[in-house]
C-alpha positions in Angstrom: -125.3 191.2 -103.4 -124.8 187.1 -104.6 -121.3 188.8 -106.2 -119.7 189.9 -102.8 -121.2 186.5 -101.3 -119.3 184.5 -104.1 -116.0 186.6 -103.6 -116.4 185.9 -99.7 -117.0 181.9 -100.0 -113.7 182.5 -102.3 -111.6 183.9 -99.8 -112.5 181.8 -97.0 -111.8 178.7 -99.6 -108.4 180.4 -100.1 -107.8 181.3 -96.4 -108.6 177.4 -95.7 -106.4 176.0 -98.3 -103.5 178.2 -97.1 -103.9 177.4 -93.2 -104.0 173.4 -94.6 -100.9 173.6 -96.4 -99.1 175.6 -93.6 -100.4 172.8 -90.8 -99.6 170.3 -93.1 -96.0 171.4 -93.5 -95.8 172.0 -90.1 -96.2 168.2 -89.5 -93.6 167.3 -92.1 -90.6 165.7 -90.2 -88.0 168.6 -90.7 -84.7 166.6 -92.1 -81.9 166.1 -90.3 -78.4 167.5 -91.6 -77.1 164.1 -91.6 -77.9 160.7 -91.4 -75.7 157.6 -90.7 -76.7 154.1 -91.9 -74.8 151.4 -89.9 -73.0 151.3 -86.7 -70.2 148.8 -87.6 -66.7 149.8 -87.8 -67.0 152.3 -90.5 -70.2 153.9 -89.1 -68.6 154.7 -85.5 -65.6 156.0 -87.4 -68.0 158.6 -89.7 -69.8 159.5 -86.8 -66.7 160.3 -85.0 -65.4 162.2 -87.4 -68.6 164.0 -88.4 -68.5 165.5 -84.7 -65.1 166.1 -84.4 -65.5 168.2 -88.1 -67.7 170.7 -86.1 -71.1 168.9 -86.8 -73.9 169.6 -84.2 -75.0 166.0 -82.9 -77.9 167.1 -82.7 -78.7 167.4 -86.2 -77.2 164.0 -87.2 -79.4 160.8 -87.1 -77.5 157.4 -86.7 -79.8 154.4 -87.8 -78.4 150.8 -87.1 -80.8 147.4 -86.0 -78.4 146.6 -83.1 -75.6 149.1 -82.4 -73.3 146.4 -81.6 -70.4 147.2 -83.7 -72.0 145.4 -87.1 -70.9 141.6 -87.6 -67.8 141.8 -85.7 -69.9 142.3 -82.7 -72.2 139.9 -83.3 -70.5 136.8 -84.7 -66.8 137.6 -84.8 -66.2 138.2 -80.6 -63.9 134.7 -80.6 -62.5 134.7 -83.8 -58.7 135.0 -83.4 -57.7 139.0 -84.4 -55.0 139.6 -87.8 -54.0 143.0 -85.5 -52.0 143.7 -82.6 -54.2 145.1 -80.0 -52.1 148.1 -80.1 -53.5 149.0 -83.3 -56.6 150.0 -81.2 -54.7 151.9 -79.1 -53.3 153.8 -82.2 -56.8 154.4 -83.5 -58.1 155.9 -80.1 -54.9 158.3 -80.3 -55.5 158.9 -84.2 -59.4 160.1 -83.5 -59.4 162.7 -81.0 -63.2 162.4 -80.3 -62.2 159.3 -78.3 -59.9 160.2 -76.3 -61.7 161.6 -73.4 -64.8 158.8 -73.3 -64.6 156.8 -70.3 -64.2 152.9 -71.7 -63.9 150.4 -69.0 -63.3 147.7 -71.6 -60.3 150.4 -73.2 -58.7 150.3 -69.7 -59.0 146.7 -69.6 -57.0 146.1 -72.3 -54.3 148.8 -71.4 -53.9 146.5 -67.7 -54.9 143.6 -68.8 -53.2 142.3 -72.0 -50.2 142.2 -74.1 -50.9 145.0 -76.4 -48.2 143.5 -79.0 -50.2 140.2 -79.2 -52.8 139.2 -81.3 -55.9 139.3 -79.6 -59.4 137.5 -79.9 -61.6 140.3 -81.6 -63.9 140.8 -78.4 -60.9 142.6 -76.8 -61.2 145.1 -79.7 -65.1 145.1 -80.0 -65.7 145.9 -76.4 -64.4 149.2 -76.2 -65.9 150.4 -79.6 -69.3 149.2 -77.8 -68.2 151.8 -75.3 -67.5 154.3 -77.9 -71.2 153.6 -79.5 -73.0 153.8 -76.3 -71.5 157.3 -75.8 -72.0 158.4 -79.2 -76.0 157.0 -79.2 -76.6 159.7 -76.4 -75.0 162.5 -78.2 -77.0 162.0 -81.5 -80.4 160.8 -82.6 -79.9 156.9 -82.4 -82.4 155.0 -84.2 -82.9 151.3 -84.4 -84.0 150.1 -87.5 -83.0 148.8 -90.7 -82.9 151.4 -93.6 -84.1 149.3 -96.9 -84.5 152.3 -99.5 -83.6 156.0 -99.8 -85.5 158.3 -102.1 -84.7 161.9 -103.3 -87.4 164.2 -102.5 -86.8 167.9 -103.6 -83.8 169.0 -101.6 -83.5 166.1 -98.8 -83.5 162.2 -98.9 -86.2 160.3 -97.5 -84.7 157.0 -95.7 -87.6 154.2 -95.1 -86.9 151.5 -92.4 -88.8 148.6 -91.3 -90.2 150.6 -88.9 -89.9 154.2 -89.7 -89.5 156.8 -92.1 -86.6 159.2 -91.7 -85.5 162.4 -93.7 -81.8 164.2 -93.9 -80.3 166.2 -96.2 -77.3 164.5 -96.6 -76.3 160.4 -96.0 -73.3 158.5 -95.1 -74.2 154.7 -96.2 -71.8 152.7 -93.8 -74.4 149.6 -94.4 -71.4 146.8 -94.2 -71.3 143.7 -96.1 -72.2 139.7 -95.8 -69.9 136.7 -96.8 -70.3 136.3 -100.4 -71.7 132.5 -101.8 -71.7 130.1 -104.7 -74.3 128.1 -105.8 -72.9 124.7 -105.2 -76.1 122.4 -104.2 -74.2 121.3 -101.3 -75.2 121.7 -97.4 -73.7 125.1 -96.7 -71.8 126.2 -93.2 -72.4 129.8 -92.9 -68.5 131.5 -92.7 -70.0 133.5 -89.8 -70.8 130.1 -87.7 -67.3 128.7 -89.5 -65.1 131.3 -88.0 -65.9 130.3 -84.5 -64.5 127.1 -83.5 -67.4 126.3 -81.1 -70.1 127.3 -83.6 -68.3 125.1 -86.2 -68.4 122.0 -84.6 -72.1 121.9 -84.1 -72.4 122.0 -87.8 -70.0 119.0 -88.2 -70.1 115.0 -88.0 -67.3 112.6 -88.0 -68.6 111.4 -91.5 -68.1 114.7 -93.0 -66.1 115.3 -96.2 -66.0 119.2 -96.1 -65.1 121.6 -98.6 -63.6 125.1 -98.6 -63.4 127.8 -101.0 -61.2 130.5 -100.4 -56.9 131.2 -99.6 -57.0 134.2 -97.7 -57.1 134.7 -93.9 -60.6 133.6 -93.2 -60.0 130.2 -95.4 -56.9 129.5 -93.3 -58.5 130.2 -90.1 -61.6 128.1 -91.0 -58.9 125.1 -92.5 -57.2 125.2 -88.7 -60.2 124.8 -86.9 -61.4 121.8 -89.1 -58.3 120.2 -88.7 -58.8 120.0 -85.1 -62.2 118.3 -85.0 -62.8 114.4 -86.3 -64.3 115.3 -89.6 -63.3 112.2 -92.6 -61.9 114.8 -94.9 -61.1 118.5 -95.9 -60.5 119.8 -99.1 -59.5 123.6 -99.7 -60.3 125.1 -103.1 -58.2 127.9 -104.1 -57.3 130.1 -107.0 -54.3 131.8 -105.6 -51.5 131.1 -103.4 -51.8 132.6 -99.3 -49.2 135.1 -98.3 -47.9 136.5 -95.3 -48.2 140.1 -94.0 -50.8 142.8 -94.5 -53.1 142.2 -96.0 -52.3 138.3 -95.9 -52.1 136.1 -93.1 -51.7 137.2 -89.7 -51.9 136.2 -86.0 -53.2 132.9 -85.5 -53.5 132.1 -89.4 -50.3 133.0 -90.1 -48.4 130.8 -86.8 -50.6 127.7 -88.2 -49.7 127.8 -91.8 -46.3 128.2 -91.4 -45.7 125.8 -88.5 -48.4 123.1 -89.6 -50.1 123.6 -93.1 -46.4 124.0 -94.7 -44.5 121.7 -92.3 -47.0 118.6 -90.9 -50.3 119.1 -92.9 -53.4 117.1 -91.3 -53.6 114.0 -92.7 -56.7 114.4 -93.7 -56.9 117.9 -95.5 -55.7 118.5 -99.4 -55.6 121.8 -101.1 -56.5 121.6 -104.6 -56.4 124.4 -107.5 -60.4 125.8 -108.0 -60.5 124.3 -111.4 -63.5 122.9 -113.1 -61.7 119.3 -113.0 -61.0 119.3 -109.4 -64.6 120.5 -108.7 -65.9 117.9 -110.9 -64.0 114.9 -109.3 -64.3 116.1 -105.9 -67.6 118.1 -104.8 -69.8 115.2 -105.3 -68.0 113.3 -102.4 -68.4 116.3 -100.0 -71.5 116.3 -97.6 -70.6 120.1 -96.4 -69.2 123.6 -98.0 -67.9 126.7 -96.6 -67.4 129.9 -98.9 -64.2 132.0 -97.3 -64.3 134.2 -100.6 -64.6 137.5 -99.4 -67.7 139.9 -98.7 -70.6 141.5 -100.6 -72.1 144.9 -99.8 -75.6 144.5 -97.9 -78.4 145.5 -100.3 -80.1 149.1 -100.1 -82.2 150.5 -102.6 -81.1 154.1 -103.9 -83.5 156.2 -105.8 -85.3 152.6 -106.9 -82.0 150.4 -108.0 -79.9 148.4 -106.1 -76.9 148.5 -108.8 -75.2 151.4 -106.5 -72.2 153.2 -108.2 -69.6 154.2 -106.1 -66.6 156.6 -106.6 -63.8 155.7 -104.6 -61.8 158.7 -105.7 -64.7 161.0 -104.1 -66.9 158.5 -101.6 -69.9 159.8 -103.8 -72.5 157.4 -104.4 -75.2 160.0 -105.5 -76.0 164.0 -105.0 -75.5 164.0 -100.9 -75.0 160.5 -100.3 -71.8 158.8 -99.6 -70.2 155.9 -98.8 -67.5 154.5 -96.6 -66.7 150.8 -95.0 -66.5 147.4 -96.4 -69.5 148.2 -98.8 -67.6 151.0 -100.3 -63.8 150.5 -99.6 -60.9 152.0 -101.2 -58.7 149.6 -103.5 -54.9 149.3 -104.1 -52.5 146.8 -106.1 -51.1 144.0 -104.3 -49.0 141.5 -105.7 -50.8 142.4 -108.7 -54.1 141.9 -107.3 -56.4 144.6 -106.8 -57.5 144.6 -103.3 -59.8 146.2 -101.4 -58.8 147.6 -98.4 -60.8 147.6 -95.0 -60.1 148.0 -91.2 -60.4 150.7 -88.4 -57.3 152.9 -89.7 -58.2 152.6 -93.3 -61.8 153.9 -92.8 -60.2 156.5 -90.4 -57.9 157.8 -92.6 -61.0 157.6 -95.8 -62.9 159.7 -93.4 -60.5 162.5 -92.2 -59.8 162.9 -95.7 -63.2 162.8 -97.5 -65.8 164.1 -94.8 -64.5 167.6 -94.6 -65.4 168.0 -98.1 -68.5 166.3 -98.0 -69.7 168.9 -95.3 -67.9 171.8 -97.3 -69.7 171.4 -100.8 -69.3 168.5 -103.1 -69.7 170.8 -106.2 -66.4 171.9 -106.1 -65.0 168.5 -107.3 -67.7 166.4 -108.3 -67.3 167.2 -112.0 -63.8 167.6 -112.5 -62.0 164.6 -114.5 -60.8 161.7 -112.7 -57.4 162.3 -113.1 -57.5 165.7 -110.8 -59.1 164.0 -108.0 -57.4 161.4 -105.9 -54.7 158.9 -107.0 -55.3 155.9 -105.0 -52.0 154.2 -105.6 -50.0 157.6 -105.2 -51.9 158.3 -101.7 -51.9 154.9 -100.0 -54.2 154.3 -97.5 -53.4 152.1 -94.2 -54.2 148.5 -94.6 -55.5 148.4 -91.3 
């Protein structure tokens, strides 16, 4: 009798445990098939190509803190563009998913602007905001900042500041932020310096402003600074600027050619970025601006922020892929290795790799490097 009672208790315990495991499993959120982190230029492009490639929108989660076209929408709306407006039209035509989206901003671009001219970036950003709103209604969209990815069994756990999401495959389009140096001088953020009105709020007539850099952003900032009443401007540069893609275009190119080279402002000096020049000049400076490029926004992947990216496959980790300014393809230009960025670069990159990410990365991830993609022989567009 006692033995039968113990057997009954044991069976009940097993049944309870089995039911508990089932219920616990049922309470776990089912992983999405795909997650895209970031809604800037690269994130928008990756999502459109993913859906165009046959992935059900309901199986995709899109995560971004703002859904405002990244830094372009947040900080750079008033910045003079370095591509003609017609490039956005070409982008839309080359990405069929966007063709049937009703965008009042895109219609305004057609009707109100010279497509062959370099327009302020809001002309480019506004149609992309319309596309973002349309895409947000197609997929599961979550406003959050993802800080960490952890591999759990056969899916990834995406930890945000307000939520945790699970996904089988992840595309990181996390964007970047301006690089900084460590000189002990009051810094004007590049995001503000590229907007003429916001730049003026940081300046006084007695300021002696140092700016580091020689590419498009640096020349634009020199142009804006020359239109203020600051005492002195000094530009530290390592390489000379050059015209054309990926160098100076639009307002920056016109100002460099017609003003900087022919009749430079009396209070502007350009110096090679050497230790001697820095030691002599920086002690005199009251403000500094770093226009030296961008670096990836930070995210932890399996406990490390030292994320390894293979530009020949787009692979970061198993079922984790990268695209955009944080994970760009590169090319050689005038002997320098330069990252390729822009809408058309991201679109060409997404069309090239996303179908393979969908199919199965195993078929090519372990192949020798030379059997993959030759970046120099298969150039992607610069813009």
